[in-house]
All heavy atoms as TSV, in Angstrom:
chain	resi	resn	atom	element	x	y	z
A	1	MET	N	N	0.845	-1.187	0.000
A	1	MET	CA	C	0.000	0.000	0.000
A	1	MET	C	C	0.888	1.247	0.000
A	1	MET	O	O	1.800	1.356	0.802
A	1	MET	CB	C	-0.908	-0.024	1.219
A	1	MET	CG	C	-1.797	1.178	1.344
A	1	MET	SD	S	-2.957	0.957	2.695
A	1	MET	CE	C	-4.430	1.419	1.834
A	2	PRO	N	N	0.603	2.222	-0.884
A	2	PRO	CA	C	1.441	3.417	-0.958
A	2	PRO	C	C	1.255	4.319	0.261
A	2	PRO	O	O	0.253	4.237	0.970
A	2	PRO	CB	C	0.963	4.104	-2.231
A	2	PRO	CG	C	-0.407	3.589	-2.472
A	2	PRO	CD	C	-0.447	2.202	-1.882
A	3	ASP	N	N	2.246	5.178	0.466
A	3	ASP	CA	C	2.140	6.156	1.547
A	3	ASP	C	C	0.970	7.094	1.276
A	3	ASP	O	O	0.697	7.429	0.123
A	3	ASP	CB	C	3.421	6.980	1.632
A	3	ASP	CG	C	4.589	6.195	2.176
A	3	ASP	OD1	O	4.350	5.208	2.895
A	3	ASP	OD2	O	5.729	6.562	1.882
A	4	PRO	N	N	0.312	7.553	2.333
A	4	PRO	CA	C	-0.776	8.506	2.116
A	4	PRO	C	C	-0.231	9.818	1.560
A	4	PRO	O	O	0.896	10.205	1.841
A	4	PRO	CB	C	-1.377	8.713	3.504
A	4	PRO	CG	C	-0.432	8.113	4.463
A	4	PRO	CD	C	0.498	7.216	3.720
A	5	THR	N	N	-1.036	10.498	0.770
A	5	THR	CA	C	-0.631	11.778	0.214
A	5	THR	C	C	-0.737	12.857	1.290
A	5	THR	O	O	-1.396	12.662	2.319
A	5	THR	CB	C	-1.537	12.176	-0.966
A	5	THR	OG1	O	-2.866	12.371	-0.471
A	5	THR	CG2	C	-1.531	11.119	-2.054
A	6	TRP	N	N	-0.128	13.981	1.023
A	6	TRP	CA	C	-0.224	15.069	1.991
A	6	TRP	C	C	-1.673	15.496	2.169
A	6	TRP	O	O	-2.078	15.854	3.267
A	6	TRP	CB	C	0.686	16.240	1.614
A	6	TRP	CG	C	0.219	17.091	0.462
A	6	TRP	CD1	C	0.605	17.002	-0.833
A	6	TRP	CD2	C	-0.719	18.176	0.524
A	6	TRP	NE1	N	-0.037	17.954	-1.587
A	6	TRP	CE2	C	-0.850	18.689	-0.785
A	6	TRP	CE3	C	-1.466	18.759	1.547
A	6	TRP	CZ2	C	-1.699	19.761	-1.082
A	6	TRP	CZ3	C	-2.304	19.813	1.237
A	6	TRP	CH2	C	-2.409	20.304	-0.064
A	7	GLN	N	N	-2.460	15.412	1.079
A	7	GLN	CA	C	-3.866	15.797	1.185
A	7	GLN	C	C	-4.632	14.866	2.126
A	7	GLN	O	O	-5.471	15.326	2.912
A	7	GLN	CB	C	-4.553	15.799	-0.194
A	7	GLN	CG	C	-4.047	16.868	-1.128
A	7	GLN	CD	C	-3.042	16.326	-2.134
A	7	GLN	OE1	O	-2.359	15.349	-1.877
A	7	GLN	NE2	N	-2.948	16.980	-3.269
A	8	GLU	N	N	-4.352	13.570	2.047
A	8	GLU	CA	C	-5.020	12.611	2.938
A	8	GLU	C	C	-4.639	12.866	4.387
A	8	GLU	O	O	-5.499	12.822	5.284
A	8	GLU	CB	C	-4.666	11.184	2.532
A	8	GLU	CG	C	-5.246	10.775	1.199
A	8	GLU	CD	C	-4.671	9.472	0.665
A	8	GLU	OE1	O	-3.495	9.166	0.932
A	8	GLU	OE2	O	-5.421	8.768	-0.033
A	9	LEU	N	N	-3.364	13.126	4.636
A	9	LEU	CA	C	-2.910	13.401	5.997
A	9	LEU	C	C	-3.473	14.729	6.505
A	9	LEU	O	O	-3.862	14.849	7.673
A	9	LEU	CB	C	-1.385	13.399	6.054
A	9	LEU	CG	C	-0.747	12.032	5.800
A	9	LEU	CD1	C	0.742	12.165	5.589
A	9	LEU	CD2	C	-1.058	11.078	6.942
A	10	TYR	N	N	-3.544	15.702	5.629
A	10	TYR	CA	C	-4.132	16.996	5.976
A	10	TYR	C	C	-5.605	16.823	6.348
A	10	TYR	O	O	-6.062	17.333	7.376
A	10	TYR	CB	C	-3.971	17.950	4.791
A	10	TYR	CG	C	-4.722	19.250	4.942
A	10	TYR	CD1	C	-4.224	20.269	5.745
A	10	TYR	CD2	C	-5.923	19.461	4.276
A	10	TYR	CE1	C	-4.907	21.464	5.879
A	10	TYR	CE2	C	-6.618	20.652	4.406
A	10	TYR	CZ	C	-6.101	21.647	5.210
A	10	TYR	OH	O	-6.792	22.823	5.347
A	11	ASN	N	N	-6.343	16.099	5.517
A	11	ASN	CA	C	-7.763	15.862	5.796
A	11	ASN	C	C	-7.958	15.126	7.115
A	11	ASN	O	O	-8.888	15.426	7.871
A	11	ASN	CB	C	-8.420	15.104	4.644
A	11	ASN	CG	C	-8.589	15.961	3.413
A	11	ASN	OD1	O	-8.684	17.184	3.498
A	11	ASN	ND2	N	-8.610	15.332	2.252
A	12	ALA	N	N	-7.092	14.166	7.408
A	12	ALA	CA	C	-7.185	13.434	8.668
A	12	ALA	C	C	-6.959	14.375	9.849
A	12	ALA	O	O	-7.606	14.240	10.895
A	12	ALA	CB	C	-6.181	12.283	8.693
A	13	ALA	N	N	-6.058	15.333	9.685
A	13	ALA	CA	C	-5.773	16.281	10.770
A	13	ALA	C	C	-6.942	17.227	11.002
A	13	ALA	O	O	-7.312	17.480	12.150
A	13	ALA	CB	C	-4.503	17.072	10.460
A	14	ILE	N	N	-7.533	17.722	9.938
A	14	ILE	CA	C	-8.577	18.738	10.138
A	14	ILE	C	C	-9.889	18.156	10.646
A	14	ILE	O	O	-10.713	18.896	11.168
A	14	ILE	CB	C	-8.801	19.612	8.879
A	14	ILE	CG1	C	-9.306	18.790	7.706
A	14	ILE	CG2	C	-7.551	20.376	8.529
A	14	ILE	CD1	C	-9.718	19.633	6.512
A	15	VAL	N	N	-10.053	16.846	10.539
A	15	VAL	CA	C	-11.276	16.242	11.079
A	15	VAL	C	C	-11.032	15.502	12.397
A	15	VAL	O	O	-11.953	14.883	12.928
A	15	VAL	CB	C	-11.953	15.283	10.061
A	15	VAL	CG1	C	-12.358	16.027	8.807
A	15	VAL	CG2	C	-11.072	14.101	9.730
A	16	GLU	N	N	-9.822	15.595	12.930
A	16	GLU	CA	C	-9.498	14.905	14.190
A	16	GLU	C	C	-10.130	15.648	15.361
A	16	GLU	O	O	-9.869	16.834	15.570
A	16	GLU	CB	C	-7.984	14.833	14.374
A	16	GLU	CG	C	-7.560	14.095	15.624
A	16	GLU	CD	C	-8.069	12.672	15.659
A	16	GLU	OE1	O	-7.631	11.855	14.822
A	16	GLU	OE2	O	-8.907	12.381	16.533
A	17	PHE	N	N	-10.960	14.959	16.117
A	17	PHE	CA	C	-11.609	15.560	17.281
A	17	PHE	C	C	-10.883	15.245	18.581
A	17	PHE	O	O	-11.053	15.950	19.570
A	17	PHE	CB	C	-13.061	15.081	17.392
A	17	PHE	CG	C	-13.937	15.624	16.315
A	17	PHE	CD1	C	-14.359	14.824	15.276
A	17	PHE	CD2	C	-14.328	16.953	16.333
A	17	PHE	CE1	C	-15.170	15.331	14.270
A	17	PHE	CE2	C	-15.140	17.481	15.333
A	17	PHE	CZ	C	-15.555	16.659	14.296
A	18	ASP	N	N	-10.074	14.207	18.579
A	18	ASP	CA	C	-9.344	13.808	19.783
A	18	ASP	C	C	-8.105	14.699	19.918
A	18	ASP	O	O	-7.156	14.589	19.145
A	18	ASP	CB	C	-8.943	12.333	19.670
A	18	ASP	CG	C	-8.290	11.804	20.922
A	18	ASP	OD1	O	-7.798	12.604	21.756
A	18	ASP	OD2	O	-8.235	10.565	21.068
A	19	LEU	N	N	-8.132	15.583	20.901
A	19	LEU	CA	C	-7.033	16.534	21.068
A	19	LEU	C	C	-5.716	15.866	21.442
A	19	LEU	O	O	-4.654	16.466	21.257
A	19	LEU	CB	C	-7.401	17.591	22.110
A	19	LEU	CG	C	-8.557	18.517	21.725
A	19	LEU	CD1	C	-8.817	19.536	22.836
A	19	LEU	CD2	C	-8.298	19.206	20.406
A	20	THR	N	N	-5.762	14.629	21.922
A	20	THR	CA	C	-4.515	13.927	22.226
A	20	THR	C	C	-3.859	13.399	20.955
A	20	THR	O	O	-2.653	13.201	20.913
A	20	THR	CB	C	-4.735	12.765	23.211
A	20	THR	OG1	O	-5.604	11.796	22.615
A	20	THR	CG2	C	-5.312	13.265	24.525
A	21	LYS	N	N	-4.656	13.188	19.913
A	21	LYS	CA	C	-4.129	12.696	18.640
A	21	LYS	C	C	-3.809	13.819	17.657
A	21	LYS	O	O	-3.077	13.611	16.691
A	21	LYS	CB	C	-5.134	11.744	17.982
A	21	LYS	CG	C	-5.353	10.460	18.737
A	21	LYS	CD	C	-6.361	9.605	18.023
A	21	LYS	CE	C	-6.655	8.325	18.807
A	21	LYS	NZ	N	-7.682	7.519	18.150
A	22	LEU	N	N	-4.372	14.986	17.903
A	22	LEU	CA	C	-4.227	16.090	16.961
A	22	LEU	C	C	-2.770	16.477	16.681
A	22	LEU	O	O	-2.402	16.628	15.513
A	22	LEU	CB	C	-5.030	17.305	17.430
A	22	LEU	CG	C	-5.036	18.495	16.477
A	22	LEU	CD1	C	-5.638	18.120	15.127
A	22	LEU	CD2	C	-5.794	19.659	17.098
A	23	PRO	N	N	-1.923	16.643	17.700
A	23	PRO	CA	C	-0.538	17.020	17.386
A	23	PRO	C	C	0.165	16.029	16.449
A	23	PRO	O	O	0.893	16.440	15.542
A	23	PRO	CB	C	0.145	17.052	18.758
A	23	PRO	CG	C	-0.966	17.294	19.716
A	23	PRO	CD	C	-2.168	16.585	19.141
A	24	GLU	N	N	-0.071	14.756	16.649
A	24	GLU	CA	C	0.532	13.738	15.792
A	24	GLU	C	C	0.028	13.853	14.349
A	24	GLU	O	O	0.790	13.758	13.400
A	24	GLU	CB	C	0.219	12.350	16.349
A	24	GLU	CG	C	0.803	11.212	15.555
A	24	GLU	CD	C	0.417	9.861	16.148
A	24	GLU	OE1	O	0.268	9.763	17.376
A	24	GLU	OE2	O	0.264	8.926	15.356
A	25	ARG	N	N	-1.257	14.082	14.215
A	25	ARG	CA	C	-1.854	14.217	12.873
A	25	ARG	C	C	-1.327	15.471	12.168
A	25	ARG	O	O	-1.025	15.451	10.985
A	25	ARG	CB	C	-3.369	14.280	12.970
A	25	ARG	CG	C	-3.988	13.048	13.537
A	25	ARG	CD	C	-4.799	12.368	12.505
A	25	ARG	NE	N	-5.601	11.335	13.122
A	25	ARG	CZ	C	-5.729	10.139	12.613
A	25	ARG	NH1	N	-5.123	9.841	11.487
A	25	ARG	NH2	N	-6.453	9.235	13.212
A	26	VAL	N	N	-1.255	16.572	12.912
A	26	VAL	CA	C	-0.758	17.828	12.338
A	26	VAL	C	C	0.702	17.671	11.929
A	26	VAL	O	O	1.100	18.112	10.847
A	26	VAL	CB	C	-0.954	19.000	13.323
A	26	VAL	CG1	C	-0.192	20.234	12.869
A	26	VAL	CG2	C	-2.434	19.307	13.491
A	27	GLU	N	N	1.486	17.046	12.766
A	27	GLU	CA	C	2.903	16.837	12.450
A	27	GLU	C	C	3.064	15.981	11.202
A	27	GLU	O	O	3.883	16.284	10.324
A	27	GLU	CB	C	3.622	16.186	13.633
A	27	GLU	CG	C	5.091	15.923	13.398
A	27	GLU	CD	C	5.913	17.174	13.179
A	27	GLU	OE1	O	5.516	18.254	13.643
A	27	GLU	OE2	O	6.975	17.067	12.523
A	28	ALA	N	N	2.295	14.918	11.091
A	28	ALA	CA	C	2.378	14.041	9.918
A	28	ALA	C	C	2.004	14.802	8.649
A	28	ALA	O	O	2.683	14.681	7.617
A	28	ALA	CB	C	1.467	12.828	10.099
A	29	ALA	N	N	0.952	15.603	8.726
A	29	ALA	CA	C	0.530	16.367	7.553
A	29	ALA	C	C	1.566	17.428	7.190
A	29	ALA	O	O	1.898	17.596	6.004
A	29	ALA	CB	C	-0.821	17.022	7.824
A	30	SER	N	N	2.102	18.113	8.178
A	30	SER	CA	C	3.124	19.135	7.921
A	30	SER	C	C	4.367	18.528	7.279
A	30	SER	O	O	4.907	19.078	6.308
A	30	SER	CB	C	3.515	19.836	9.221
A	30	SER	OG	O	2.425	20.508	9.769
A	31	GLN	N	N	4.806	17.406	7.820
A	31	GLN	CA	C	5.978	16.719	7.258
A	31	GLN	C	C	5.724	16.318	5.808
A	31	GLN	O	O	6.587	16.475	4.946
A	31	GLN	CB	C	6.319	15.481	8.086
A	31	GLN	CG	C	6.861	15.773	9.450
A	31	GLN	CD	C	8.319	16.171	9.396
A	31	GLN	OE1	O	9.036	15.809	8.488
A	31	GLN	NE2	N	8.743	16.923	10.396
A	32	ALA	N	N	4.538	15.789	5.539
A	32	ALA	CA	C	4.204	15.351	4.183
A	32	ALA	C	C	4.180	16.532	3.217
A	32	ALA	O	O	4.631	16.410	2.073
A	32	ALA	CB	C	2.852	14.632	4.185
A	33	ILE	N	N	3.681	17.668	3.681
A	33	ILE	CA	C	3.668	18.866	2.838
A	33	ILE	C	C	5.092	19.302	2.522
A	33	ILE	O	O	5.432	19.591	1.369
A	33	ILE	CB	C	2.860	19.999	3.503
A	33	ILE	CG1	C	1.374	19.640	3.500
A	33	ILE	CG2	C	3.108	21.341	2.802
A	33	ILE	CD1	C	0.508	20.547	4.357
A	34	HIS	N	N	5.941	19.344	3.529
A	34	HIS	CA	C	7.329	19.746	3.306
A	34	HIS	C	C	8.058	18.761	2.391
A	34	HIS	O	O	8.818	19.175	1.507
A	34	HIS	CB	C	8.064	19.908	4.633
A	34	HIS	CG	C	7.583	21.091	5.423
A	34	HIS	ND1	N	7.692	22.396	4.976
A	34	HIS	CD2	C	6.960	21.173	6.612
A	34	HIS	CE1	C	7.176	23.220	5.863
A	34	HIS	NE2	N	6.717	22.502	6.875
A	35	GLN	N	N	7.815	17.486	2.566
A	35	GLN	CA	C	8.430	16.486	1.694
A	35	GLN	C	C	7.938	16.626	0.262
A	35	GLN	O	O	8.713	16.477	-0.684
A	35	GLN	CB	C	8.161	15.081	2.220
A	35	GLN	CG	C	8.920	14.761	3.478
A	35	GLN	CD	C	8.506	13.440	4.094
A	35	GLN	OE1	O	7.685	12.714	3.553
A	35	GLN	NE2	N	9.068	13.137	5.258
A	36	TYR	N	N	6.670	16.920	0.095
A	36	TYR	CA	C	6.110	17.123	-1.245
A	36	TYR	C	C	6.806	18.292	-1.934
A	36	TYR	O	O	7.162	18.214	-3.104
A	36	TYR	CB	C	4.608	17.380	-1.136
A	36	TYR	CG	C	3.930	17.610	-2.468
A	36	TYR	CD1	C	3.585	16.544	-3.284
A	36	TYR	CD2	C	3.653	18.903	-2.915
A	36	TYR	CE1	C	2.968	16.746	-4.506
A	36	TYR	CE2	C	3.035	19.118	-4.131
A	36	TYR	CZ	C	2.700	18.036	-4.921
A	36	TYR	OH	O	2.098	18.248	-6.130
A	37	ARG	N	N	7.022	19.367	-1.190
A	37	ARG	CA	C	7.718	20.539	-1.751
A	37	ARG	C	C	9.129	20.193	-2.196
A	37	ARG	O	O	9.588	20.683	-3.224
A	37	ARG	CB	C	7.782	21.662	-0.732
A	37	ARG	CG	C	6.510	22.398	-0.582
A	37	ARG	CD	C	6.690	23.584	0.313
A	37	ARG	NE	N	5.524	24.431	0.147
A	37	ARG	CZ	C	5.377	25.581	0.745
A	37	ARG	NH1	N	6.305	26.042	1.530
A	37	ARG	NH2	N	4.289	26.284	0.541
A	38	VAL	N	N	9.809	19.380	-1.430
A	38	VAL	CA	C	11.184	19.004	-1.778
A	38	VAL	C	C	11.200	18.104	-3.009
A	38	VAL	O	O	12.019	18.293	-3.916
A	38	VAL	CB	C	11.869	18.303	-0.580
A	38	VAL	CG1	C	13.186	17.674	-0.986
A	38	VAL	CG2	C	12.062	19.294	0.561
A	39	ARG	N	N	10.297	17.144	-3.053
A	39	ARG	CA	C	10.265	16.195	-4.181
A	39	ARG	C	C	9.832	16.865	-5.478
A	39	ARG	O	O	10.358	16.554	-6.540
A	39	ARG	CB	C	9.322	15.033	-3.876
A	39	ARG	CG	C	9.887	14.017	-2.925
A	39	ARG	CD	C	9.067	12.732	-2.907
A	39	ARG	NE	N	7.634	12.960	-2.837
A	39	ARG	CZ	C	6.921	12.985	-1.725
A	39	ARG	NH1	N	7.505	12.811	-0.564
A	39	ARG	NH2	N	5.626	13.173	-1.763
A	40	LYS	N	N	8.843	17.729	-5.389
A	40	LYS	CA	C	8.327	18.377	-6.597
A	40	LYS	C	C	8.933	19.760	-6.680
A	40	LYS	O	O	8.470	20.695	-6.056
A	40	LYS	CB	C	6.804	18.448	-6.559
A	40	LYS	CG	C	6.248	18.907	-7.870
A	40	LYS	CD	C	4.783	18.681	-7.969
A	40	LYS	CE	C	4.361	19.133	-9.359
A	40	LYS	NZ	N	2.946	19.267	-9.472
A	41	GLN	N	N	9.955	19.884	-7.468
A	41	GLN	CA	C	10.755	21.103	-7.470
A	41	GLN	C	C	10.071	22.282	-8.163
A	41	GLN	O	O	10.228	23.414	-7.749
A	41	GLN	CB	C	12.088	20.813	-8.117
A	41	GLN	CG	C	12.747	19.613	-7.478
A	41	GLN	CD	C	14.215	19.787	-7.307
A	41	GLN	OE1	O	14.815	20.613	-7.934
A	41	GLN	NE2	N	14.791	18.986	-6.447
A	42	ALA	N	N	9.331	22.035	-9.216
A	42	ALA	CA	C	8.693	23.118	-9.959
A	42	ALA	C	C	7.209	23.179	-9.604
A	42	ALA	O	O	6.382	22.533	-10.226
A	42	ALA	CB	C	8.870	22.913	-11.455
A	43	LEU	N	N	6.898	23.968	-8.587
A	43	LEU	CA	C	5.508	24.132	-8.169
A	43	LEU	C	C	4.905	25.350	-8.855
A	43	LEU	O	O	5.554	26.395	-8.977
A	43	LEU	CB	C	5.421	24.329	-6.656
A	43	LEU	CG	C	5.815	23.159	-5.776
A	43	LEU	CD1	C	5.890	23.607	-4.328
A	43	LEU	CD2	C	4.826	22.026	-5.923
A	44	SER	N	N	3.669	25.220	-9.254
A	44	SER	CA	C	2.962	26.376	-9.806
A	44	SER	C	C	2.591	27.306	-8.651
A	44	SER	O	O	2.610	26.915	-7.475
A	44	SER	CB	C	1.705	25.921	-10.542
A	44	SER	OG	O	0.749	25.431	-9.617
A	45	ALA	N	N	2.213	28.517	-8.989
A	45	ALA	CA	C	1.793	29.472	-7.969
A	45	ALA	C	C	0.567	28.945	-7.224
A	45	ALA	O	O	0.464	29.093	-6.005
A	45	ALA	CB	C	1.495	30.825	-8.603
A	46	ALA	N	N	-0.337	28.305	-7.953
A	46	ALA	CA	C	-1.545	27.755	-7.314
A	46	ALA	C	C	-1.180	26.652	-6.328
A	46	ALA	O	O	-1.757	26.573	-5.234
A	46	ALA	CB	C	-2.507	27.226	-8.376
A	47	GLU	N	N	-0.225	25.788	-6.706
A	47	GLU	CA	C	0.205	24.720	-5.787
A	47	GLU	C	C	0.874	25.306	-4.552
A	47	GLU	O	O	0.624	24.849	-3.433
A	47	GLU	CB	C	1.179	23.771	-6.484
A	47	GLU	CG	C	0.532	22.807	-7.441
A	47	GLU	CD	C	1.556	21.934	-8.134
A	47	GLU	OE1	O	2.478	22.475	-8.768
A	47	GLU	OE2	O	1.444	20.699	-8.017
A	48	ARG	N	N	1.731	26.300	-4.743
A	48	ARG	CA	C	2.389	26.939	-3.590
A	48	ARG	C	C	1.349	27.542	-2.651
A	48	ARG	O	O	1.444	27.389	-1.432
A	48	ARG	CB	C	3.385	28.004	-4.053
A	48	ARG	CG	C	4.705	27.444	-4.543
A	48	ARG	CD	C	5.772	28.518	-4.687
A	48	ARG	NE	N	5.361	29.637	-5.533
A	48	ARG	CZ	C	5.438	29.657	-6.853
A	48	ARG	NH1	N	5.913	28.608	-7.493
A	48	ARG	NH2	N	5.047	30.710	-7.530
A	49	ASN	N	N	0.355	28.209	-3.223
A	49	ASN	CA	C	-0.705	28.805	-2.399
A	49	ASN	C	C	-1.488	27.738	-1.653
A	49	ASN	O	O	-1.824	27.912	-0.475
A	49	ASN	CB	C	-1.647	29.636	-3.262
A	49	ASN	CG	C	-1.014	30.928	-3.723
A	49	ASN	OD1	O	-0.063	31.413	-3.123
A	49	ASN	ND2	N	-1.532	31.482	-4.802
A	50	GLN	N	N	-1.788	26.634	-2.319
A	50	GLN	CA	C	-2.531	25.539	-1.681
A	50	GLN	C	C	-1.737	24.973	-0.505
A	50	GLN	O	O	-2.291	24.734	0.578
A	50	GLN	CB	C	-2.825	24.449	-2.705
A	50	GLN	CG	C	-3.644	23.311	-2.161
A	50	GLN	CD	C	-3.898	22.216	-3.187
A	50	GLN	OE1	O	-3.136	22.060	-4.142
A	50	GLN	NE2	N	-4.954	21.462	-2.990
A	51	LEU	N	N	-0.450	24.766	-0.696
A	51	LEU	CA	C	0.391	24.225	0.377
A	51	LEU	C	C	0.524	25.222	1.518
A	51	LEU	O	O	0.440	24.839	2.699
A	51	LEU	CB	C	1.766	23.846	-0.174
A	51	LEU	CG	C	1.777	22.712	-1.193
A	51	LEU	CD1	C	3.153	22.578	-1.821
A	51	LEU	CD2	C	1.328	21.407	-0.586
A	52	ASP	N	N	0.717	26.490	1.187
A	52	ASP	CA	C	0.815	27.519	2.225
A	52	ASP	C	C	-0.482	27.617	3.028
A	52	ASP	O	O	-0.452	27.728	4.257
A	52	ASP	CB	C	1.150	28.880	1.614
A	52	ASP	CG	C	2.571	28.957	1.072
A	52	ASP	OD1	O	3.402	28.089	1.425
A	52	ASP	OD2	O	2.837	29.878	0.280
A	53	ASP	N	N	-1.608	27.576	2.336
A	53	ASP	CA	C	-2.904	27.620	3.025
A	53	ASP	C	C	-3.072	26.421	3.957
A	53	ASP	O	O	-3.550	26.567	5.088
A	53	ASP	CB	C	-4.055	27.652	2.020
A	53	ASP	CG	C	-4.171	28.977	1.284
A	53	ASP	OD1	O	-3.551	29.975	1.723
A	53	ASP	OD2	O	-4.878	29.008	0.257
A	54	ALA	N	N	-2.684	25.252	3.490
A	54	ALA	CA	C	-2.800	24.041	4.313
A	54	ALA	C	C	-1.943	24.166	5.570
A	54	ALA	O	O	-2.394	23.827	6.674
A	54	ALA	CB	C	-2.399	22.811	3.498
A	55	LEU	N	N	-0.730	24.671	5.428
A	55	LEU	CA	C	0.136	24.838	6.592
A	55	LEU	C	C	-0.435	25.863	7.567
A	55	LEU	O	O	-0.356	25.673	8.787
A	55	LEU	CB	C	1.548	25.242	6.156
A	55	LEU	CG	C	2.362	24.137	5.492
A	55	LEU	CD1	C	3.641	24.705	4.899
A	55	LEU	CD2	C	2.671	23.020	6.477
A	56	ARG	N	N	-1.035	26.921	7.049
A	56	ARG	CA	C	-1.665	27.925	7.926
A	56	ARG	C	C	-2.815	27.317	8.722
A	56	ARG	O	O	-2.973	27.582	9.916
A	56	ARG	CB	C	-2.153	29.119	7.110
A	56	ARG	CG	C	-1.076	30.160	6.864
A	56	ARG	CD	C	-1.672	31.445	6.326
A	56	ARG	NE	N	-2.072	31.328	4.931
A	56	ARG	CZ	C	-1.245	31.445	3.903
A	56	ARG	NH1	N	0.038	31.651	4.104
A	56	ARG	NH2	N	-1.697	31.352	2.669
A	57	VAL	N	N	-3.611	26.493	8.067
A	57	VAL	CA	C	-4.738	25.850	8.757
A	57	VAL	C	C	-4.215	24.907	9.839
A	57	VAL	O	O	-4.741	24.883	10.960
A	57	VAL	CB	C	-5.641	25.104	7.748
A	57	VAL	CG1	C	-6.636	24.189	8.461
A	57	VAL	CG2	C	-6.369	26.099	6.858
A	58	LEU	N	N	-3.189	24.141	9.515
A	58	LEU	CA	C	-2.620	23.219	10.502
A	58	LEU	C	C	-2.072	23.982	11.708
A	58	LEU	O	O	-2.272	23.569	12.854
A	58	LEU	CB	C	-1.526	22.365	9.859
A	58	LEU	CG	C	-2.007	21.368	8.809
A	58	LEU	CD1	C	-0.810	20.729	8.104
A	58	LEU	CD2	C	-2.908	20.308	9.412
A	59	PHE	N	N	-1.401	25.098	11.449
A	59	PHE	CA	C	-0.871	25.917	12.536
A	59	PHE	C	C	-2.009	26.459	13.408
A	59	PHE	O	O	-1.934	26.430	14.635
A	59	PHE	CB	C	-0.029	27.060	11.961
A	59	PHE	CG	C	0.584	27.937	13.011
A	59	PHE	CD1	C	1.660	27.496	13.763
A	59	PHE	CD2	C	0.080	29.205	13.245
A	59	PHE	CE1	C	2.228	28.300	14.735
A	59	PHE	CE2	C	0.633	30.018	14.218
A	59	PHE	CZ	C	1.712	29.571	14.970
A	60	ALA	N	N	-3.071	26.924	12.767
A	60	ALA	CA	C	-4.233	27.444	13.506
A	60	ALA	C	C	-4.882	26.358	14.360
A	60	ALA	O	O	-5.305	26.607	15.483
A	60	ALA	CB	C	-5.237	28.059	12.546
A	61	LEU	N	N	-4.959	25.143	13.810
A	61	LEU	CA	C	-5.512	24.018	14.582
A	61	LEU	C	C	-4.718	23.800	15.863
A	61	LEU	O	O	-5.289	23.590	16.927
A	61	LEU	CB	C	-5.477	22.735	13.750
A	61	LEU	CG	C	-6.620	22.469	12.805
A	61	LEU	CD1	C	-6.336	21.201	12.006
A	61	LEU	CD2	C	-7.922	22.336	13.559
A	62	MET	N	N	-3.414	23.840	15.747
A	62	MET	CA	C	-2.568	23.590	16.923
A	62	MET	C	C	-2.716	24.737	17.926
A	62	MET	O	O	-2.700	24.499	19.132
A	62	MET	CB	C	-1.113	23.415	16.506
A	62	MET	CG	C	-0.848	22.085	15.858
A	62	MET	SD	S	-1.410	20.667	16.841
A	62	MET	CE	C	-0.427	20.845	18.307
A	63	GLN	N	N	-2.855	25.954	17.436
A	63	GLN	CA	C	-3.034	27.081	18.353
A	63	GLN	C	C	-4.350	26.960	19.136
A	63	GLN	O	O	-4.395	27.221	20.327
A	63	GLN	CB	C	-3.023	28.401	17.589
A	63	GLN	CG	C	-1.648	28.836	17.171
A	63	GLN	CD	C	-1.675	30.216	16.565
A	63	GLN	OE1	O	-2.527	30.525	15.743
A	63	GLN	NE2	N	-0.734	31.047	16.966
A	64	ARG	N	N	-5.403	26.549	18.457
A	64	ARG	CA	C	-6.698	26.399	19.117
A	64	ARG	C	C	-6.706	25.241	20.102
A	64	ARG	O	O	-7.395	25.279	21.119
A	64	ARG	CB	C	-7.799	26.216	18.094
A	64	ARG	CG	C	-8.090	27.460	17.329
A	64	ARG	CD	C	-9.256	27.305	16.429
A	64	ARG	NE	N	-9.406	28.505	15.631
A	64	ARG	CZ	C	-10.288	28.643	14.684
A	64	ARG	NH1	N	-11.116	27.652	14.403
A	64	ARG	NH2	N	-10.374	29.751	14.000
A	65	ALA	N	N	-5.954	24.193	19.776
A	65	ALA	CA	C	-5.913	23.010	20.636
A	65	ALA	C	C	-5.103	23.263	21.898
A	65	ALA	O	O	-5.296	22.593	22.910
A	65	ALA	CB	C	-5.336	21.824	19.868
A	66	ALA	N	N	-4.204	24.245	21.845
A	66	ALA	CA	C	-3.317	24.503	22.991
A	66	ALA	C	C	-4.038	25.215	24.127
A	66	ALA	O	O	-5.040	25.782	24.047
A	66	ALA	CB	C	-2.139	25.347	22.532
């Protein structure tokens, strides 16, 4: 089975209701986003914006959970 995509990990993080699991989910999604950026060297402006928006949402989730 292939590794989950950053989008799948992101979706899992934003729907996580268990605050004890949230940091792990956010970390996994953030790592996957950063790895995606490294692997895919030529990102379009739309892709960069999508990734930046996802990271902002993940950061906001962690701030609210704290």
